[in-house]
mmCIF entry with sequence, helices, sheets and N, C-alpha, C, O atoms, coordinates in Angstrom:
data_MODEL
# 
_entry.id   MODEL 
# 
_entity.id                         1 
_entity.type                       polymer 
_entity.pdbx_number_of_molecules   1 
# 
_entity_poly.entity_id                      1 
_entity_poly.type                           'polypeptide(L)' 
_entity_poly.nstd_linkage                   no 
_entity_poly.nstd_monomer                   no 
_entity_poly.pdbx_seq_one_letter_code       MARKNSRYAPEFREMAVREVIDRSRPIADVVHELGIVEQAMGNRVKSTGRPMS 
_entity_poly.pdbx_seq_one_letter_code_can   MARKNSRYAPEFREMAVREVIDRSRPIADVVHELGIVEQAMGNRVKSTGRPMS 
_entity_poly.pdbx_strand_id                 A 
# 
loop_
_entity_poly_seq.entity_id 
_entity_poly_seq.num 
_entity_poly_seq.mon_id 
_entity_poly_seq.hetero 
1 1  MET n 
1 2  ALA n 
1 3  ARG n 
1 4  LYS n 
1 5  ASN n 
1 6  SER n 
1 7  ARG n 
1 8  TYR n 
1 9  ALA n 
1 10 PRO n 
1 11 GLU n 
1 12 PHE n 
1 13 ARG n 
1 14 GLU n 
1 15 MET n 
1 16 ALA n 
1 17 VAL n 
1 18 ARG n 
1 19 GLU n 
1 20 VAL n 
1 21 ILE n 
1 22 ASP n 
1 23 ARG n 
1 24 SER n 
1 25 ARG n 
1 26 PRO n 
1 27 ILE n 
1 28 ALA n 
1 29 ASP n 
1 30 VAL n 
1 31 VAL n 
1 32 HIS n 
1 33 GLU n 
1 34 LEU n 
1 35 GLY n 
1 36 ILE n 
1 37 VAL n 
1 38 GLU n 
1 39 GLN n 
1 40 ALA n 
1 41 MET n 
1 42 GLY n 
1 43 ASN n 
1 44 ARG n 
1 45 VAL n 
1 46 LYS n 
1 47 SER n 
1 48 THR n 
1 49 GLY n 
1 50 ARG n 
1 51 PRO n 
1 52 MET n 
1 53 SER n 
# 
_struct_asym.id          A 
_struct_asym.entity_id   1 
# 
loop_
_struct_conf.conf_type_id 
_struct_conf.id 
_struct_conf.pdbx_PDB_helix_id 
_struct_conf.beg_label_comp_id 
_struct_conf.beg_label_asym_id 
_struct_conf.beg_label_seq_id 
_struct_conf.pdbx_beg_PDB_ins_code 
_struct_conf.end_label_comp_id 
_struct_conf.end_label_asym_id 
_struct_conf.end_label_seq_id 
_struct_conf.pdbx_end_PDB_ins_code 
_struct_conf.beg_auth_comp_id 
_struct_conf.beg_auth_asym_id 
_struct_conf.beg_auth_seq_id 
_struct_conf.end_auth_comp_id 
_struct_conf.end_auth_asym_id 
_struct_conf.end_auth_seq_id 
_struct_conf.pdbx_PDB_helix_class 
_struct_conf.details 
_struct_conf.pdbx_PDB_helix_length 
HELX_P HELX_P1 AA1 PRO A 10 ? ILE A 21 ? PRO A 10 ILE A 21 1 ? 12 
HELX_P HELX_P2 AA2 ILE A 27 ? LEU A 34 ? ILE A 27 LEU A 34 1 ? 8  
HELX_P HELX_P3 AA3 GLU A 38 ? SER A 47 ? GLU A 38 SER A 47 1 ? 10 
# 
_struct_conf_type.id          HELX_P 
_struct_conf_type.criteria    ? 
_struct_conf_type.reference   ? 
# 
loop_
_atom_site.group_PDB 
_atom_site.id 
_atom_site.type_symbol 
_atom_site.label_atom_id 
_atom_site.label_alt_id 
_atom_site.label_comp_id 
_atom_site.label_asym_id 
_atom_site.label_entity_id 
_atom_site.label_seq_id 
_atom_site.pdbx_PDB_ins_code 
_atom_site.Cartn_x 
_atom_site.Cartn_y 
_atom_site.Cartn_z 
_atom_site.occupancy 
_atom_site.B_iso_or_equiv 
_atom_site.pdbx_formal_charge 
_atom_site.auth_seq_id 
_atom_site.auth_comp_id 
_atom_site.auth_asym_id 
_atom_site.auth_atom_id 
_atom_site.pdbx_PDB_model_num 
ATOM 1   N N  . MET A 1 1  ? 56.607 -4.577  -25.282 1.00 0.00 ? 1  MET A N  1 
ATOM 2   C CA . MET A 1 1  ? 56.982 -5.730  -26.077 1.00 0.00 ? 1  MET A CA 1 
ATOM 3   C C  . MET A 1 1  ? 55.858 -6.768  -26.017 1.00 0.00 ? 1  MET A C  1 
ATOM 4   O O  . MET A 1 1  ? 55.346 -7.068  -24.939 1.00 0.00 ? 1  MET A O  1 
ATOM 5   N N  . ALA A 1 2  ? 55.488 -7.296  -27.136 1.00 0.00 ? 2  ALA A N  1 
ATOM 6   C CA . ALA A 1 2  ? 54.426 -8.297  -27.204 1.00 0.00 ? 2  ALA A CA 1 
ATOM 7   C C  . ALA A 1 2  ? 54.915 -9.625  -26.634 1.00 0.00 ? 2  ALA A C  1 
ATOM 8   O O  . ALA A 1 2  ? 56.081 -9.998  -26.767 1.00 0.00 ? 2  ALA A O  1 
ATOM 9   N N  . ARG A 1 3  ? 53.993 -10.311 -26.005 1.00 0.00 ? 3  ARG A N  1 
ATOM 10  C CA . ARG A 1 3  ? 54.321 -11.600 -25.407 1.00 0.00 ? 3  ARG A CA 1 
ATOM 11  C C  . ARG A 1 3  ? 54.044 -12.710 -26.416 1.00 0.00 ? 3  ARG A C  1 
ATOM 12  O O  . ARG A 1 3  ? 53.025 -12.687 -27.107 1.00 0.00 ? 3  ARG A O  1 
ATOM 13  N N  . LYS A 1 4  ? 54.947 -13.679 -26.499 1.00 0.00 ? 4  LYS A N  1 
ATOM 14  C CA . LYS A 1 4  ? 54.760 -14.798 -27.420 1.00 0.00 ? 4  LYS A CA 1 
ATOM 15  C C  . LYS A 1 4  ? 53.721 -15.761 -26.864 1.00 0.00 ? 4  LYS A C  1 
ATOM 16  O O  . LYS A 1 4  ? 53.584 -15.904 -25.648 1.00 0.00 ? 4  LYS A O  1 
ATOM 17  N N  . ASN A 1 5  ? 52.988 -16.420 -27.758 1.00 0.00 ? 5  ASN A N  1 
ATOM 18  C CA . ASN A 1 5  ? 52.023 -17.434 -27.355 1.00 0.00 ? 5  ASN A CA 1 
ATOM 19  C C  . ASN A 1 5  ? 52.745 -18.754 -27.137 1.00 0.00 ? 5  ASN A C  1 
ATOM 20  O O  . ASN A 1 5  ? 52.660 -19.658 -27.968 1.00 0.00 ? 5  ASN A O  1 
ATOM 21  N N  . SER A 1 6  ? 53.447 -18.863 -26.032 1.00 0.00 ? 6  SER A N  1 
ATOM 22  C CA . SER A 1 6  ? 54.222 -20.070 -25.802 1.00 0.00 ? 6  SER A CA 1 
ATOM 23  C C  . SER A 1 6  ? 53.769 -20.826 -24.563 1.00 0.00 ? 6  SER A C  1 
ATOM 24  O O  . SER A 1 6  ? 54.446 -21.750 -24.113 1.00 0.00 ? 6  SER A O  1 
ATOM 25  N N  . ARG A 1 7  ? 52.643 -20.441 -24.020 1.00 0.00 ? 7  ARG A N  1 
ATOM 26  C CA . ARG A 1 7  ? 52.171 -21.094 -22.806 1.00 0.00 ? 7  ARG A CA 1 
ATOM 27  C C  . ARG A 1 7  ? 51.756 -22.530 -23.086 1.00 0.00 ? 7  ARG A C  1 
ATOM 28  O O  . ARG A 1 7  ? 51.970 -23.415 -22.258 1.00 0.00 ? 7  ARG A O  1 
ATOM 29  N N  . TYR A 1 8  ? 51.176 -22.757 -24.228 1.00 0.00 ? 8  TYR A N  1 
ATOM 30  C CA . TYR A 1 8  ? 50.722 -24.093 -24.608 1.00 0.00 ? 8  TYR A CA 1 
ATOM 31  C C  . TYR A 1 8  ? 51.385 -24.502 -25.915 1.00 0.00 ? 8  TYR A C  1 
ATOM 32  O O  . TYR A 1 8  ? 51.666 -23.666 -26.774 1.00 0.00 ? 8  TYR A O  1 
ATOM 33  N N  . ALA A 1 9  ? 51.626 -25.777 -26.049 1.00 0.00 ? 9  ALA A N  1 
ATOM 34  C CA . ALA A 1 9  ? 52.221 -26.303 -27.279 1.00 0.00 ? 9  ALA A CA 1 
ATOM 35  C C  . ALA A 1 9  ? 51.247 -26.111 -28.439 1.00 0.00 ? 9  ALA A C  1 
ATOM 36  O O  . ALA A 1 9  ? 50.034 -26.155 -28.235 1.00 0.00 ? 9  ALA A O  1 
ATOM 37  N N  . PRO A 1 10 ? 51.754 -25.901 -29.640 1.00 0.00 ? 10 PRO A N  1 
ATOM 38  C CA . PRO A 1 10 ? 50.877 -25.737 -30.805 1.00 0.00 ? 10 PRO A CA 1 
ATOM 39  C C  . PRO A 1 10 ? 49.921 -26.917 -30.986 1.00 0.00 ? 10 PRO A C  1 
ATOM 40  O O  . PRO A 1 10 ? 48.780 -26.732 -31.410 1.00 0.00 ? 10 PRO A O  1 
ATOM 41  N N  . GLU A 1 11 ? 50.374 -28.108 -30.673 1.00 0.00 ? 11 GLU A N  1 
ATOM 42  C CA . GLU A 1 11 ? 49.522 -29.294 -30.818 1.00 0.00 ? 11 GLU A CA 1 
ATOM 43  C C  . GLU A 1 11 ? 48.343 -29.239 -29.852 1.00 0.00 ? 11 GLU A C  1 
ATOM 44  O O  . GLU A 1 11 ? 47.229 -29.631 -30.199 1.00 0.00 ? 11 GLU A O  1 
ATOM 45  N N  . PHE A 1 12 ? 48.591 -28.754 -28.648 1.00 0.00 ? 12 PHE A N  1 
ATOM 46  C CA . PHE A 1 12 ? 47.533 -28.631 -27.646 1.00 0.00 ? 12 PHE A CA 1 
ATOM 47  C C  . PHE A 1 12 ? 46.496 -27.612 -28.099 1.00 0.00 ? 12 PHE A C  1 
ATOM 48  O O  . PHE A 1 12 ? 45.293 -27.858 -28.007 1.00 0.00 ? 12 PHE A O  1 
ATOM 49  N N  . ARG A 1 13 ? 46.968 -26.460 -28.590 1.00 0.00 ? 13 ARG A N  1 
ATOM 50  C CA . ARG A 1 13 ? 46.040 -25.427 -29.059 1.00 0.00 ? 13 ARG A CA 1 
ATOM 51  C C  . ARG A 1 13 ? 45.222 -25.932 -30.239 1.00 0.00 ? 13 ARG A C  1 
ATOM 52  O O  . ARG A 1 13 ? 44.020 -25.679 -30.317 1.00 0.00 ? 13 ARG A O  1 
ATOM 53  N N  . GLU A 1 14 ? 45.867 -26.645 -31.155 1.00 0.00 ? 14 GLU A N  1 
ATOM 54  C CA . GLU A 1 14 ? 45.165 -27.185 -32.319 1.00 0.00 ? 14 GLU A CA 1 
ATOM 55  C C  . GLU A 1 14 ? 44.101 -28.192 -31.891 1.00 0.00 ? 14 GLU A C  1 
ATOM 56  O O  . GLU A 1 14 ? 42.995 -28.192 -32.431 1.00 0.00 ? 14 GLU A O  1 
ATOM 57  N N  . MET A 1 15 ? 44.424 -29.040 -30.937 1.00 0.00 ? 15 MET A N  1 
ATOM 58  C CA . MET A 1 15 ? 43.468 -30.026 -30.444 1.00 0.00 ? 15 MET A CA 1 
ATOM 59  C C  . MET A 1 15 ? 42.259 -29.334 -29.814 1.00 0.00 ? 15 MET A C  1 
ATOM 60  O O  . MET A 1 15 ? 41.123 -29.766 -30.013 1.00 0.00 ? 15 MET A O  1 
ATOM 61  N N  . ALA A 1 16 ? 42.496 -28.274 -29.063 1.00 0.00 ? 16 ALA A N  1 
ATOM 62  C CA . ALA A 1 16 ? 41.407 -27.553 -28.417 1.00 0.00 ? 16 ALA A CA 1 
ATOM 63  C C  . ALA A 1 16 ? 40.488 -26.910 -29.452 1.00 0.00 ? 16 ALA A C  1 
ATOM 64  O O  . ALA A 1 16 ? 39.266 -26.955 -29.306 1.00 0.00 ? 16 ALA A O  1 
ATOM 65  N N  . VAL A 1 17 ? 41.058 -26.317 -30.487 1.00 0.00 ? 17 VAL A N  1 
ATOM 66  C CA . VAL A 1 17 ? 40.253 -25.698 -31.549 1.00 0.00 ? 17 VAL A CA 1 
ATOM 67  C C  . VAL A 1 17 ? 39.444 -26.765 -32.286 1.00 0.00 ? 17 VAL A C  1 
ATOM 68  O O  . VAL A 1 17 ? 38.282 -26.536 -32.620 1.00 0.00 ? 17 VAL A O  1 
ATOM 69  N N  . ARG A 1 18 ? 40.045 -27.920 -32.541 1.00 0.00 ? 18 ARG A N  1 
ATOM 70  C CA . ARG A 1 18 ? 39.313 -29.007 -33.216 1.00 0.00 ? 18 ARG A CA 1 
ATOM 71  C C  . ARG A 1 18 ? 38.129 -29.485 -32.383 1.00 0.00 ? 18 ARG A C  1 
ATOM 72  O O  . ARG A 1 18 ? 37.091 -29.849 -32.936 1.00 0.00 ? 18 ARG A O  1 
ATOM 73  N N  . GLU A 1 19 ? 38.274 -29.489 -31.067 1.00 0.00 ? 19 GLU A N  1 
ATOM 74  C CA . GLU A 1 19 ? 37.163 -29.879 -30.194 1.00 0.00 ? 19 GLU A CA 1 
ATOM 75  C C  . GLU A 1 19 ? 35.960 -28.970 -30.438 1.00 0.00 ? 19 GLU A C  1 
ATOM 76  O O  . GLU A 1 19 ? 34.820 -29.435 -30.468 1.00 0.00 ? 19 GLU A O  1 
ATOM 77  N N  . VAL A 1 20 ? 36.215 -27.685 -30.610 1.00 0.00 ? 20 VAL A N  1 
ATOM 78  C CA . VAL A 1 20 ? 35.132 -26.724 -30.820 1.00 0.00 ? 20 VAL A CA 1 
ATOM 79  C C  . VAL A 1 20 ? 34.576 -26.825 -32.233 1.00 0.00 ? 20 VAL A C  1 
ATOM 80  O O  . VAL A 1 20 ? 33.360 -26.888 -32.415 1.00 0.00 ? 20 VAL A O  1 
ATOM 81  N N  . ILE A 1 21 ? 35.445 -26.842 -33.231 1.00 0.00 ? 21 ILE A N  1 
ATOM 82  C CA . ILE A 1 21 ? 34.992 -26.796 -34.622 1.00 0.00 ? 21 ILE A CA 1 
ATOM 83  C C  . ILE A 1 21 ? 34.467 -28.147 -35.102 1.00 0.00 ? 21 ILE A C  1 
ATOM 84  O O  . ILE A 1 21 ? 33.339 -28.237 -35.587 1.00 0.00 ? 21 ILE A O  1 
ATOM 85  N N  . ASP A 1 22 ? 35.265 -29.184 -34.971 1.00 0.00 ? 22 ASP A N  1 
ATOM 86  C CA . ASP A 1 22 ? 34.894 -30.481 -35.537 1.00 0.00 ? 22 ASP A CA 1 
ATOM 87  C C  . ASP A 1 22 ? 33.845 -31.224 -34.717 1.00 0.00 ? 22 ASP A C  1 
ATOM 88  O O  . ASP A 1 22 ? 33.006 -31.931 -35.275 1.00 0.00 ? 22 ASP A O  1 
ATOM 89  N N  . ARG A 1 23 ? 33.891 -31.068 -33.407 1.00 0.00 ? 23 ARG A N  1 
ATOM 90  C CA . ARG A 1 23 ? 32.957 -31.802 -32.547 1.00 0.00 ? 23 ARG A CA 1 
ATOM 91  C C  . ARG A 1 23 ? 31.792 -30.952 -32.070 1.00 0.00 ? 23 ARG A C  1 
ATOM 92  O O  . ARG A 1 23 ? 30.948 -31.418 -31.305 1.00 0.00 ? 23 ARG A O  1 
ATOM 93  N N  . SER A 1 24 ? 31.747 -29.711 -32.520 1.00 0.00 ? 24 SER A N  1 
ATOM 94  C CA . SER A 1 24 ? 30.656 -28.789 -32.180 1.00 0.00 ? 24 SER A CA 1 
ATOM 95  C C  . SER A 1 24 ? 30.464 -28.621 -30.679 1.00 0.00 ? 24 SER A C  1 
ATOM 96  O O  . SER A 1 24 ? 29.336 -28.508 -30.199 1.00 0.00 ? 24 SER A O  1 
ATOM 97  N N  . ARG A 1 25 ? 31.560 -28.605 -29.948 1.00 0.00 ? 25 ARG A N  1 
ATOM 98  C CA . ARG A 1 25 ? 31.474 -28.401 -28.502 1.00 0.00 ? 25 ARG A CA 1 
ATOM 99  C C  . ARG A 1 25 ? 31.517 -26.912 -28.205 1.00 0.00 ? 25 ARG A C  1 
ATOM 100 O O  . ARG A 1 25 ? 32.243 -26.170 -28.866 1.00 0.00 ? 25 ARG A O  1 
ATOM 101 N N  . PRO A 1 26 ? 30.748 -26.466 -27.220 1.00 0.00 ? 26 PRO A N  1 
ATOM 102 C CA . PRO A 1 26 ? 30.802 -25.052 -26.843 1.00 0.00 ? 26 PRO A CA 1 
ATOM 103 C C  . PRO A 1 26 ? 32.194 -24.671 -26.327 1.00 0.00 ? 26 PRO A C  1 
ATOM 104 O O  . PRO A 1 26 ? 32.844 -25.444 -25.624 1.00 0.00 ? 26 PRO A O  1 
ATOM 105 N N  . ILE A 1 27 ? 32.630 -23.476 -26.690 1.00 0.00 ? 27 ILE A N  1 
ATOM 106 C CA . ILE A 1 27 ? 33.933 -22.994 -26.243 1.00 0.00 ? 27 ILE A CA 1 
ATOM 107 C C  . ILE A 1 27 ? 34.012 -23.031 -24.721 1.00 0.00 ? 27 ILE A C  1 
ATOM 108 O O  . ILE A 1 27 ? 35.036 -23.429 -24.165 1.00 0.00 ? 27 ILE A O  1 
ATOM 109 N N  . ALA A 1 28 ? 32.947 -22.621 -24.044 1.00 0.00 ? 28 ALA A N  1 
ATOM 110 C CA . ALA A 1 28 ? 32.951 -22.587 -22.580 1.00 0.00 ? 28 ALA A CA 1 
ATOM 111 C C  . ALA A 1 28 ? 33.238 -23.959 -21.985 1.00 0.00 ? 28 ALA A C  1 
ATOM 112 O O  . ALA A 1 28 ? 33.966 -24.062 -20.998 1.00 0.00 ? 28 ALA A O  1 
ATOM 113 N N  . ASP A 1 29 ? 32.681 -25.005 -22.567 1.00 0.00 ? 29 ASP A N  1 
ATOM 114 C CA . ASP A 1 29 ? 32.921 -26.362 -22.062 1.00 0.00 ? 29 ASP A CA 1 
ATOM 115 C C  . ASP A 1 29 ? 34.376 -26.774 -22.253 1.00 0.00 ? 29 ASP A C  1 
ATOM 116 O O  . ASP A 1 29 ? 34.994 -27.341 -21.353 1.00 0.00 ? 29 ASP A O  1 
ATOM 117 N N  . VAL A 1 30 ? 34.911 -26.486 -23.428 1.00 0.00 ? 30 VAL A N  1 
ATOM 118 C CA . VAL A 1 30 ? 36.287 -26.887 -23.739 1.00 0.00 ? 30 VAL A CA 1 
ATOM 119 C C  . VAL A 1 30 ? 37.279 -26.150 -22.843 1.00 0.00 ? 30 VAL A C  1 
ATOM 120 O O  . VAL A 1 30 ? 38.200 -26.766 -22.306 1.00 0.00 ? 30 VAL A O  1 
ATOM 121 N N  . VAL A 1 31 ? 37.104 -24.841 -22.678 1.00 0.00 ? 31 VAL A N  1 
ATOM 122 C CA . VAL A 1 31 ? 38.060 -24.089 -21.862 1.00 0.00 ? 31 VAL A CA 1 
ATOM 123 C C  . VAL A 1 31 ? 37.974 -24.491 -20.398 1.00 0.00 ? 31 VAL A C  1 
ATOM 124 O O  . VAL A 1 31 ? 38.988 -24.525 -19.701 1.00 0.00 ? 31 VAL A O  1 
ATOM 125 N N  . HIS A 1 32 ? 36.781 -24.791 -19.934 1.00 0.00 ? 32 HIS A N  1 
ATOM 126 C CA . HIS A 1 32 ? 36.632 -25.227 -18.540 1.00 0.00 ? 32 HIS A CA 1 
ATOM 127 C C  . HIS A 1 32 ? 37.337 -26.565 -18.327 1.00 0.00 ? 32 HIS A C  1 
ATOM 128 O O  . HIS A 1 32 ? 38.041 -26.757 -17.336 1.00 0.00 ? 32 HIS A O  1 
ATOM 129 N N  . GLU A 1 33 ? 37.141 -27.474 -19.259 1.00 0.00 ? 33 GLU A N  1 
ATOM 130 C CA . GLU A 1 33 ? 37.754 -28.799 -19.163 1.00 0.00 ? 33 GLU A CA 1 
ATOM 131 C C  . GLU A 1 33 ? 39.281 -28.730 -19.238 1.00 0.00 ? 33 GLU A C  1 
ATOM 132 O O  . GLU A 1 33 ? 39.976 -29.449 -18.519 1.00 0.00 ? 33 GLU A O  1 
ATOM 133 N N  . LEU A 1 34 ? 39.798 -27.864 -20.109 1.00 0.00 ? 34 LEU A N  1 
ATOM 134 C CA . LEU A 1 34 ? 41.240 -27.796 -20.334 1.00 0.00 ? 34 LEU A CA 1 
ATOM 135 C C  . LEU A 1 34 ? 41.953 -26.746 -19.476 1.00 0.00 ? 34 LEU A C  1 
ATOM 136 O O  . LEU A 1 34 ? 43.181 -26.731 -19.396 1.00 0.00 ? 34 LEU A O  1 
ATOM 137 N N  . GLY A 1 35 ? 41.170 -25.866 -18.835 1.00 0.00 ? 35 GLY A N  1 
ATOM 138 C CA . GLY A 1 35 ? 41.775 -24.845 -17.981 1.00 0.00 ? 35 GLY A CA 1 
ATOM 139 C C  . GLY A 1 35 ? 42.478 -23.747 -18.744 1.00 0.00 ? 35 GLY A C  1 
ATOM 140 O O  . GLY A 1 35 ? 43.542 -23.286 -18.331 1.00 0.00 ? 35 GLY A O  1 
ATOM 141 N N  . ILE A 1 36 ? 41.892 -23.319 -19.863 1.00 0.00 ? 36 ILE A N  1 
ATOM 142 C CA . ILE A 1 36 ? 42.491 -22.248 -20.653 1.00 0.00 ? 36 ILE A CA 1 
ATOM 143 C C  . ILE A 1 36 ? 41.551 -21.044 -20.690 1.00 0.00 ? 36 ILE A C  1 
ATOM 144 O O  . ILE A 1 36 ? 40.398 -21.145 -20.273 1.00 0.00 ? 36 ILE A O  1 
ATOM 145 N N  . VAL A 1 37 ? 42.035 -19.917 -21.184 1.00 0.00 ? 37 VAL A N  1 
ATOM 146 C CA . VAL A 1 37 ? 41.281 -18.665 -21.181 1.00 0.00 ? 37 VAL A CA 1 
ATOM 147 C C  . VAL A 1 37 ? 40.257 -18.653 -22.318 1.00 0.00 ? 37 VAL A C  1 
ATOM 148 O O  . VAL A 1 37 ? 40.591 -18.911 -23.475 1.00 0.00 ? 37 VAL A O  1 
ATOM 149 N N  . GLU A 1 38 ? 39.004 -18.349 -21.966 1.00 0.00 ? 38 GLU A N  1 
ATOM 150 C CA . GLU A 1 38 ? 37.914 -18.394 -22.944 1.00 0.00 ? 38 GLU A CA 1 
ATOM 151 C C  . GLU A 1 38 ? 38.104 -17.399 -24.086 1.00 0.00 ? 38 GLU A C  1 
ATOM 152 O O  . GLU A 1 38 ? 37.882 -17.751 -25.245 1.00 0.00 ? 38 GLU A O  1 
ATOM 153 N N  . GLN A 1 39 ? 38.505 -16.178 -23.788 1.00 0.00 ? 39 GLN A N  1 
ATOM 154 C CA . GLN A 1 39 ? 38.667 -15.171 -24.840 1.00 0.00 ? 39 GLN A CA 1 
ATOM 155 C C  . GLN A 1 39 ? 39.743 -15.589 -25.831 1.00 0.00 ? 39 GLN A C  1 
ATOM 156 O O  . GLN A 1 39 ? 39.562 -15.449 -27.041 1.00 0.00 ? 39 GLN A O  1 
ATOM 157 N N  . ALA A 1 40 ? 40.850 -16.095 -25.334 1.00 0.00 ? 40 ALA A N  1 
ATOM 158 C CA . ALA A 1 40 ? 41.931 -16.536 -26.220 1.00 0.00 ? 40 ALA A CA 1 
ATOM 159 C C  . ALA A 1 40 ? 41.456 -17.675 -27.111 1.00 0.00 ? 40 ALA A C  1 
ATOM 160 O O  . ALA A 1 40 ? 41.785 -17.725 -28.296 1.00 0.00 ? 40 ALA A O  1 
ATOM 161 N N  . MET A 1 41 ? 40.687 -18.581 -26.541 1.00 0.00 ? 41 MET A N  1 
ATOM 162 C CA . MET A 1 41 ? 40.174 -19.714 -27.312 1.00 0.00 ? 41 MET A CA 1 
ATOM 163 C C  . MET A 1 41 ? 39.212 -19.222 -28.395 1.00 0.00 ? 41 MET A C  1 
ATOM 164 O O  . MET A 1 41 ? 39.260 -19.695 -29.530 1.00 0.00 ? 41 MET A O  1 
ATOM 165 N N  . GLY A 1 42 ? 38.349 -18.283 -28.047 1.00 0.00 ? 42 GLY A N  1 
ATOM 166 C CA . GLY A 1 42 ? 37.431 -17.721 -29.029 1.00 0.00 ? 42 GLY A CA 1 
ATOM 167 C C  . GLY A 1 42 ? 38.172 -17.061 -30.175 1.00 0.00 ? 42 GLY A C  1 
ATOM 168 O O  . GLY A 1 42 ? 37.781 -17.192 -31.335 1.00 0.00 ? 42 GLY A O  1 
ATOM 169 N N  . ASN A 1 43 ? 39.242 -16.353 -29.848 1.00 0.00 ? 43 ASN A N  1 
ATOM 170 C CA . ASN A 1 43 ? 40.054 -15.712 -30.889 1.00 0.00 ? 43 ASN A CA 1 
ATOM 171 C C  . ASN A 1 43 ? 40.699 -16.746 -31.800 1.00 0.00 ? 43 ASN A C  1 
ATOM 172 O O  . ASN A 1 43 ? 40.763 -16.550 -33.013 1.00 0.00 ? 43 ASN A O  1 
ATOM 173 N N  . ARG A 1 44 ? 41.175 -17.842 -31.224 1.00 0.00 ? 44 ARG A N  1 
ATOM 174 C CA . ARG A 1 44 ? 41.807 -18.896 -32.031 1.00 0.00 ? 44 ARG A CA 1 
ATOM 175 C C  . ARG A 1 44 ? 40.799 -19.542 -32.974 1.00 0.00 ? 44 ARG A C  1 
ATOM 176 O O  . ARG A 1 44 ? 41.098 -19.785 -34.143 1.00 0.00 ? 44 ARG A O  1 
ATOM 177 N N  . VAL A 1 45 ? 39.613 -19.815 -32.463 1.00 0.00 ? 45 VAL A N  1 
ATOM 178 C CA . VAL A 1 45 ? 38.578 -20.432 -33.300 1.00 0.00 ? 45 VAL A CA 1 
ATOM 179 C C  . VAL A 1 45 ? 38.203 -19.480 -34.430 1.00 0.00 ? 45 VAL A C  1 
ATOM 180 O O  . VAL A 1 45 ? 38.085 -19.892 -35.584 1.00 0.00 ? 45 VAL A O  1 
ATOM 181 N N  . LYS A 1 46 ? 38.017 -18.217 -34.097 1.00 0.00 ? 46 LYS A N  1 
ATOM 182 C CA . LYS A 1 46 ? 37.648 -17.219 -35.104 1.00 0.00 ? 46 LYS A CA 1 
ATOM 183 C C  . LYS A 1 46 ? 38.743 -17.068 -36.156 1.00 0.00 ? 46 LYS A C  1 
ATOM 184 O O  . LYS A 1 46 ? 38.444 -16.886 -37.336 1.00 0.00 ? 46 LYS A O  1 
ATOM 185 N N  . SER A 1 47 ? 40.004 -17.141 -35.742 1.00 0.00 ? 47 SER A N  1 
ATOM 186 C CA . SER A 1 47 ? 41.116 -16.930 -36.668 1.00 0.00 ? 47 SER A CA 1 
ATOM 187 C C  . SER A 1 47 ? 41.268 -18.057 -37.685 1.00 0.00 ? 47 SER A C  1 
ATOM 188 O O  . SER A 1 47 ? 41.948 -17.884 -38.696 1.00 0.00 ? 47 SER A O  1 
ATOM 189 N N  . THR A 1 48 ? 40.651 -19.199 -37.435 1.00 0.00 ? 48 THR A N  1 
ATOM 190 C CA . THR A 1 48 ? 40.738 -20.295 -38.399 1.00 0.00 ? 48 THR A CA 1 
ATOM 191 C C  . THR A 1 48 ? 39.934 -19.989 -39.650 1.00 0.00 ? 48 THR A C  1 
ATOM 192 O O  . THR A 1 48 ? 40.222 -20.515 -40.726 1.00 0.00 ? 48 THR A O  1 
ATOM 193 N N  . GLY A 1 49 ? 38.918 -19.130 -39.507 1.00 0.00 ? 49 GLY A N  1 
ATOM 194 C CA . GLY A 1 49 ? 38.079 -18.801 -40.649 1.00 0.00 ? 49 GLY A CA 1 
ATOM 195 C C  . GLY A 1 49 ? 37.118 -19.913 -41.024 1.00 0.00 ? 49 GLY A C  1 
ATOM 196 O O  . GLY A 1 49 ? 36.385 -19.804 -42.007 1.00 0.00 ? 49 GLY A O  1 
ATOM 197 N N  . ARG A 1 50 ? 37.120 -20.979 -40.245 1.00 0.00 ? 50 ARG A N  1 
ATOM 198 C CA . ARG A 1 50 ? 36.235 -22.114 -40.526 1.00 0.00 ? 50 ARG A CA 1 
ATOM 199 C C  . ARG A 1 50 ? 34.967 -21.974 -39.700 1.00 0.00 ? 50 ARG A C  1 
ATOM 200 O O  . ARG A 1 50 ? 35.034 -21.635 -38.518 1.00 0.00 ? 50 ARG A O  1 
ATOM 201 N N  . PRO A 1 51 ? 33.824 -22.229 -40.299 1.00 0.00 ? 51 PRO A N  1 
ATOM 202 C CA . PRO A 1 51 ? 32.584 -22.179 -39.518 1.00 0.00 ? 51 PRO A CA 1 
ATOM 203 C C  . PRO A 1 51 ? 32.525 -23.358 -38.554 1.00 0.00 ? 51 PRO A C  1 
ATOM 204 O O  . PRO A 1 51 ? 33.016 -24.447 -38.852 1.00 0.00 ? 51 PRO A O  1 
ATOM 205 N N  . MET A 1 52 ? 31.923 -23.126 -37.408 1.00 0.00 ? 52 MET A N  1 
ATOM 206 C CA . MET A 1 52 ? 31.760 -24.223 -36.466 1.00 0.00 ? 52 MET A CA 1 
ATOM 207 C C  . MET A 1 52 ? 30.685 -25.159 -36.998 1.00 0.00 ? 52 MET A C  1 
ATOM 208 O O  . MET A 1 52 ? 29.651 -24.705 -37.488 1.00 0.00 ? 52 MET A O  1 
ATOM 209 N N  . SER A 1 53 ? 30.921 -26.462 -36.905 1.00 0.00 ? 53 SER A N  1 
ATOM 210 C CA . SER A 1 53 ? 29.976 -27.464 -37.430 1.00 0.00 ? 53 SER A CA 1 
ATOM 211 C C  . SER A 1 53 ? 28.691 -27.458 -36.655 1.00 0.00 ? 53 SER A C  1 
ATOM 212 O O  . SER A 1 53 ? 27.784 -28.235 -36.958 1.00 0.00 ? 53 SER A O  1 
# 
């Protein structure tokens, strides 16, 4: 059975992705600061389909 992405609130995940895309921050810096998994964050950024600024 697949696990739901419920560890973090949608608003928190959206804020983290905006840090990478809108502010051009490296994913590694954002995940270290927020304590989240780098691979998951990379997947979220990629899934937006938006190029990083």
